[in-house]
C-alpha positions as CSV (number, residue, x, y, z in Angstrom):
1,M,-10.6,19.7,-16.2
2,T,-8.5,16.9,-17.6
3,R,-9.4,12.9,-17.3
4,V,-6.6,10.8,-16.0
5,A,-5.8,7.2,-15.3
6,A,-3.4,6.2,-12.2
7,V,-2.1,3.0,-11.7
8,D,0.0,1.9,-9.1
9,C,1.5,-1.7,-9.6
10,G,3.1,-2.6,-6.2
11,T,4.4,-6.1,-4.9
12,N,1.2,-7.5,-3.8
13,S,-1.6,-5.7,-6.0
14,I,-2.0,-3.4,-9.1
15,R,-4.8,-0.2,-8.8
16,L,-6.4,1.5,-11.0
17,L,-7.5,5.1,-10.4
18,I,-9.8,7.2,-13.2
19,A,-10.8,10.6,-12.0
20,D,-11.2,14.1,-13.3
21,V,-8.4,16.7,-11.7
22,D,-8.5,20.3,-12.1
23,A,-4.9,21.7,-12.2
24,S,-6.0,25.5,-11.5
25,T,-8.1,24.4,-8.3
26,G,-6.8,20.9,-7.0
27,E,-10.0,19.2,-7.3
28,L,-10.0,15.7,-8.1
29,T,-13.4,13.7,-9.0
30,E,-13.1,10.0,-8.7
31,L,-15.4,8.1,-11.3
32,D,-13.5,4.7,-11.3
33,R,-11.5,2.5,-8.6
34,R,-10.3,-0.8,-8.6
35,M,-7.7,-3.7,-7.3
36,T,-6.7,-6.8,-8.1
37,V,-4.4,-8.7,-6.2
38,V,-1.4,-10.0,-9.0
39,R,1.2,-10.7,-6.1
40,L,3.6,-9.4,-8.7
41,G,6.8,-9.9,-5.8
42,Q,6.0,-13.6,-5.5
43,G,9.5,-15.0,-4.9
44,V,11.2,-11.5,-5.7
45,D,13.3,-11.9,-2.0
46,R,14.0,-15.2,-2.8
47,T,15.3,-15.4,-6.7
48,G,15.8,-11.7,-7.4
49,R,13.4,-12.4,-10.4
50,L,9.8,-11.6,-11.3
51,A,7.9,-15.3,-11.6
52,P,6.6,-15.9,-15.5
53,E,3.1,-16.4,-13.9
54,A,3.2,-13.3,-11.9
55,L,4.2,-11.7,-14.8
56,E,1.3,-13.0,-16.7
57,R,-1.0,-12.1,-13.9
58,T,-0.1,-8.6,-13.8
59,F,-0.5,-8.3,-17.6
60,A,-3.8,-9.8,-17.5
61,A,-4.9,-6.9,-15.1
62,C,-3.2,-4.4,-17.1
63,R,-5.4,-5.7,-20.2
64,E,-8.7,-5.3,-18.0
65,Y,-7.4,-1.9,-17.3
66,A,-6.8,-0.9,-20.8
67,E,-10.3,-1.6,-21.5
68,I,-11.5,0.3,-18.9
69,I,-9.4,3.2,-19.6
70,K,-10.5,3.5,-23.0
71,E,-13.9,3.4,-22.3
72,H,-13.4,6.6,-19.7
73,G,-11.6,8.3,-22.5
74,A,-8.8,9.0,-20.4
75,E,-6.3,11.5,-21.8
76,R,-3.4,11.0,-19.8
77,I,-2.0,7.8,-18.0
78,R,0.7,7.8,-15.3
79,F,1.9,4.3,-14.3
80,V,4.1,3.8,-11.4
81,A,6.0,0.9,-10.5
82,T,6.8,0.3,-6.8
83,S,9.0,-2.4,-4.9
84,A,8.9,-5.9,-6.6
85,S,9.8,-4.3,-10.0
86,R,12.6,-1.9,-8.8
87,D,14.4,-5.4,-6.9
88,A,14.0,-7.5,-10.0
89,E,16.9,-8.7,-12.3
90,N,14.1,-9.2,-15.3
91,R,12.3,-5.9,-14.8
92,D,12.9,-5.3,-18.6
93,E,10.4,-7.9,-19.2
94,F,7.5,-6.3,-17.2
95,V,8.3,-2.5,-18.4
96,D,8.2,-4.1,-22.1
97,G,4.9,-5.9,-21.2
98,V,3.1,-2.8,-19.7
99,V,4.3,-0.5,-22.5
100,G,2.6,-3.3,-25.1
101,I,-0.9,-3.2,-23.5
102,L,-0.7,0.7,-22.0
103,G,1.4,2.1,-24.4
104,V,2.9,3.9,-21.6
105,E,6.3,3.3,-19.6
106,P,6.0,2.2,-16.0
107,E,7.8,4.8,-13.8
108,V,9.9,2.5,-11.7
109,I,10.3,5.1,-8.8
110,T,12.4,5.5,-5.9
111,G,11.4,4.6,-2.0
112,D,11.3,8.5,-1.6
113,Q,9.3,9.1,-4.5
114,E,6.7,6.5,-3.2
115,A,6.6,8.5,0.0
116,E,5.9,11.7,-1.9
117,F,2.9,10.2,-3.8
118,S,1.3,8.5,-0.7
119,F,1.7,11.7,1.8
120,T,-0.2,14.0,-0.9
121,G,-2.6,11.2,-1.4
122,A,-3.3,10.4,2.3
123,T,-3.4,14.1,3.4
124,R,-4.4,16.9,1.2
125,E,-7.9,16.4,2.2
126,L,-7.5,16.7,6.1
127,P,-8.4,19.3,8.3
128,G,-5.5,21.0,10.5
129,H,-2.4,21.4,10.2
130,E,-0.5,19.4,12.7
131,E,2.3,17.4,12.3
132,R,1.5,13.7,10.8
133,L,3.3,10.5,10.0
134,V,1.9,8.8,6.9
135,V,3.0,5.2,6.6
136,D,2.0,2.8,3.5
137,I,2.4,-0.6,4.4
138,G,3.0,-2.7,0.8
139,G,3.7,-5.9,0.0
140,G,7.6,-5.3,-0.3
141,S,8.4,-2.3,1.4
142,T,6.6,0.2,3.7
143,E,7.1,4.3,3.3
144,F,7.1,6.5,6.2
145,V,6.6,10.3,5.7
146,I,6.3,13.1,8.1
147,G,5.2,16.4,7.4
148,R,2.9,19.3,8.6
149,G,1.4,20.4,5.1
150,H,4.6,19.1,2.9
151,V,6.8,16.6,3.1
152,E,9.7,16.9,5.7
153,A,11.2,13.5,5.7
154,A,10.8,10.5,4.0
155,R,12.7,6.9,4.1
156,S,11.6,3.6,2.3
157,V,12.7,0.5,4.0
158,D,12.5,-3.4,2.9
159,I,9.3,-4.7,4.9
160,G,6.0,-5.5,3.7
161,C,3.7,-8.2,4.4
162,V,4.7,-10.0,1.5
163,R,8.0,-10.1,1.8
164,L,8.0,-10.9,5.7
165,T,5.7,-13.7,5.0
166,E,7.4,-15.2,2.2
167,R,10.6,-14.9,4.4
168,H,9.8,-16.6,7.8
169,V,6.2,-18.1,8.1
170,R,5.8,-21.3,7.2
171,S,3.7,-22.9,9.5
172,D,-0.4,-22.5,10.1
173,P,-0.8,-20.9,12.5
174,P,2.2,-19.6,12.4
175,E,4.9,-21.1,15.2
176,P,6.1,-18.7,17.9
177,E,9.4,-18.4,16.6
178,E,8.1,-17.1,13.0
179,I,6.6,-14.6,14.6
180,A,9.3,-13.6,16.5
181,A,11.5,-13.4,13.1
182,V,9.2,-11.5,11.9
183,R,9.0,-8.8,14.8
184,A,12.7,-9.0,14.4
185,D,12.8,-7.8,11.1
186,I,10.2,-5.2,11.7
187,E,12.1,-3.6,14.4
188,A,15.6,-3.4,12.6
189,A,13.5,-1.8,9.9
190,L,12.0,0.8,12.3
191,D,15.7,1.7,13.3
192,L,16.5,2.2,9.7
193,A,13.2,4.8,9.3
194,E,14.2,6.5,12.4
195,E,17.6,7.5,10.8
196,V,15.7,9.8,8.8
197,V,12.4,10.1,9.8
198,P,11.4,11.4,13.3
199,V,8.6,8.9,13.8
200,R,8.1,9.6,17.6
201,E,7.3,13.7,17.0
202,A,4.0,12.8,14.7
203,G,0.7,14.1,16.5
204,T,-1.4,12.0,14.0
205,L,-0.7,8.6,12.5
206,V,-2.0,8.2,9.1
207,G,-1.9,4.6,7.9
208,L,-2.9,3.5,4.0
209,A,-2.9,0.6,2.0
210,G,-4.5,-3.2,2.3
211,S,-3.3,-4.3,5.2
212,V,-4.3,-0.8,7.2
213,T,-7.7,-1.0,5.4
214,T,-8.6,-4.6,6.1
215,V,-7.3,-4.3,9.9
216,A,-9.8,-1.3,10.4
217,G,-12.8,-3.4,8.5
218,I,-11.9,-6.1,11.2
219,A,-12.2,-3.4,14.1
220,L,-15.2,-2.0,12.7
221,G,-17.1,-5.1,12.5
222,L,-18.2,-4.9,9.0
223,D,-20.4,-7.6,6.9
224,A,-18.8,-6.5,3.8
225,Y,-15.9,-4.3,2.7
226,D,-17.3,-0.8,3.1
227,S,-14.7,2.0,1.5
228,E,-16.8,4.7,2.5
229,A,-17.1,2.8,6.2
230,I,-13.2,2.5,6.5
231,H,-12.1,6.1,5.2
232,H,-11.0,8.2,7.9
233,S,-11.8,5.8,10.7
234,R,-9.5,5.4,13.4
235,V,-8.7,2.6,15.3
236,S,-6.7,2.4,18.7
237,R,-3.7,1.0,19.7
238,D,-5.3,-1.6,21.8
239,R,-7.7,-2.7,19.0
240,V,-5.1,-3.4,17.0
241,A,-3.2,-5.4,19.5
242,E,-6.4,-7.3,19.5
243,I,-6.9,-8.2,16.2
244,T,-3.2,-8.5,15.6
245,E,-3.2,-11.4,18.4
246,R,-6.5,-13.0,17.0
247,L,-4.7,-13.1,13.1
248,I,-1.7,-14.8,14.8
249,R,-3.8,-17.1,16.4
250,S,-5.8,-18.2,13.6
251,T,-5.6,-20.8,10.8
252,R,-5.3,-19.6,6.9
253,D,-9.2,-21.2,6.6
254,E,-10.2,-18.8,10.0
255,R,-8.8,-15.6,8.0
256,A,-10.3,-16.3,5.1
257,A,-13.6,-16.5,6.8
258,I,-13.4,-13.0,7.9
259,P,-15.8,-11.0,6.0
260,V,-13.6,-8.0,4.9
261,M,-10.9,-10.2,4.0
262,H,-9.9,-10.1,0.5
263,P,-8.9,-13.4,-0.7
264,G,-5.3,-12.3,-2.0
265,R,-4.4,-10.7,1.6
266,V,-5.3,-13.9,3.7
267,D,-1.9,-15.3,3.6
268,V,-0.2,-12.1,4.4
269,I,-2.7,-9.8,6.6
270,M,-0.8,-11.2,9.6
271,A,2.6,-9.7,8.8
272,G,1.1,-6.4,7.7
273,A,-0.8,-6.2,11.1
274,L,2.4,-6.8,13.0
275,V,4.2,-4.1,11.3
276,L,1.2,-1.6,12.1
277,L,1.1,-2.3,15.7
278,A,5.1,-2.2,15.7
279,I,5.1,1.3,14.3
280,M,2.3,2.8,16.4
281,D,4.4,1.2,19.7
282,R,7.3,3.0,18.1
283,A,5.4,6.1,17.2
284,G,3.7,6.6,20.9
285,V,0.2,7.2,19.4
286,P,-2.8,5.9,21.0
287,E,-4.7,5.4,17.3
288,V,-4.6,5.1,13.7
289,V,-6.3,7.5,11.3
290,V,-7.5,5.3,8.2
291,S,-7.4,6.6,4.8
292,E,-8.5,5.0,1.4
293,H,-6.7,7.6,0.1
294,D,-3.2,7.1,-0.9
295,I,-0.6,7.0,-3.2
296,L,-2.8,6.3,-6.3
297,D,-4.7,9.6,-5.4
298,G,-0.9,11.2,-5.3
299,I,-0.3,10.0,-8.5
300,A,-3.3,11.5,-9.8
301,W,-3.0,14.6,-8.6
302,S,0.7,14.9,-10.1
303,C,-1.1,14.4,-13.1
304,A,-2.8,17.9,-12.6
305,S,0.4,19.6,-12.5
306,T,1.9,17.9,-15.6
307,V,-0.9,18.0,-18.2
């Protein structure tokens, strides 16, 4: 058994999982899991650079995580960075800062690698062997991966809740033309995903990340965010459509008042819900299986095989 720390730094949030992993049995025992919204991708779509304030928010979270990792005595740290740090001209500033705080270099992985980790983390504990489509709706990109026990096809496309919101949404609540622009970008990205991933062949859709889990929390009517209740819950396509329409009509204050809403998702949840609904319609599935286990768990599993 080896104690590992997995860090996933995305466009909207940075997350930490500390777990004991057994390379021989594939057993993973979670010890600590947490998330901090840092909005690393703030303005990247427009400027091509990571903003100084976004870098500082991220480094502050890294300093907090370094203390937690030290307290748990993790033997191995793997830090994976995704969409925003792939796109930024000044990504060296990000890399140098993380190395200085955590002592490990961020692995700026490709979209396909990101999809592989997501698929492994989301499906390893699910029973059965049907064809599964796993979608990880992030802040800057969405990963699509399909497989039956192993990855058969994967693609990352540049749609995410932060990117779409920053690109198109200016009003509160959004104007119809803003929603139409978001939907047009999503449909174009789905066309790109389908060039590689046979989205319509999936027997089961598994949805990952904060946009999906937040929609699930709303669907369940939770008074507060409850990871255990959300994990492996199922939300129908019609319920997702109802929630999406509610979010479109809501003001920022109304979204912030939703009990399960993380403050860092208030501005971007509507775009994330639109992505989820469009994927369900394109795949033709009646429901989404929601997973709290995702790329973080995949990163931790990868540590088991490399320790």
